[in-house]
N, C-alpha and C positions, 0 to 999 in steps of 0.2 A: 232775270237770269242770275245764276250764281257766279262767283268769281272764277271758279274752274270753267264753267261754260263760256264765260267771256274770254278766258285765255285760250280755250280751244277754238273759238270762233276767230280770234285774232290770228292764231296760227294758220288756220285755213285761208284767211284773207291774205296774210303775208306771203304764204307759199303759192299764191295764185290758184288754189283749189276753188276759191269762192271769191267772186268780185263784189264790190261794194253795193251793187244794185240788187243783189239776190237777197230776198228775205227768207230766212231759214228758221223754222220752228224747232224746238228741242226734240220733237217727236218725228220730224221728217227723216226719211231714209236717205242717208248720205250716198248710198250706191244707186238707188232708184232715181235720185235727182241728178246723178252724174257728177257729183261733187268729188268723190274719191273712188279710186280703183285699187287693184291689188298692190301696185307699186307705191301709190300714194299712202296706202295703209301702212306699209313698212316704215315710211318716213314719219307718219303720224304716231305709230307705236314707239319709235325711237324718241321722238319729242316728248311723249307722255312719260316714258320711263326716266328720261333725263330730268325733265322739269319737276316731276313729283317724287323722284328718288324711289321708284318702285320697280319691281321685276314683274313682268306680265308673263306667266307661264303659258305655253302653247295651247293648253286646253281652254284658256280663257279667250282665245282669239276666235270668237264665235259671232255670228250675226246679231245675236241677242245683246252682246256686249259692245259691238263696234258699228252697228248700223245707224244709230241715232246719237245725238249729243247726250240725251238722257241716259242711255245705256253706258256710254263712255264715262260720264260723270259718276254714275253709280259704281262702276267698276273701280275707278280711281279711289272713291271713298272707301270701298270695301278693302282694297289692297293697301291703303294707307294706314289702316288700323293696326 
């Protein structure tokens, strides 16, 4: 995993979205696995914007970008350029 992915996982664990016994692959659906819901997504987006000093436009809040750790990591990379 990348540093960004590790930080995202740590956030999910710290905020109790994910407990330590759950194994999560970077391609697993966060919504289908019940890890994050719409309210949790708002908190997650706030964390990402603050941590990586990026602004996430509304049109980027799509399942393709936010349903997996890979999608989120790719979005962060794209917006950080």
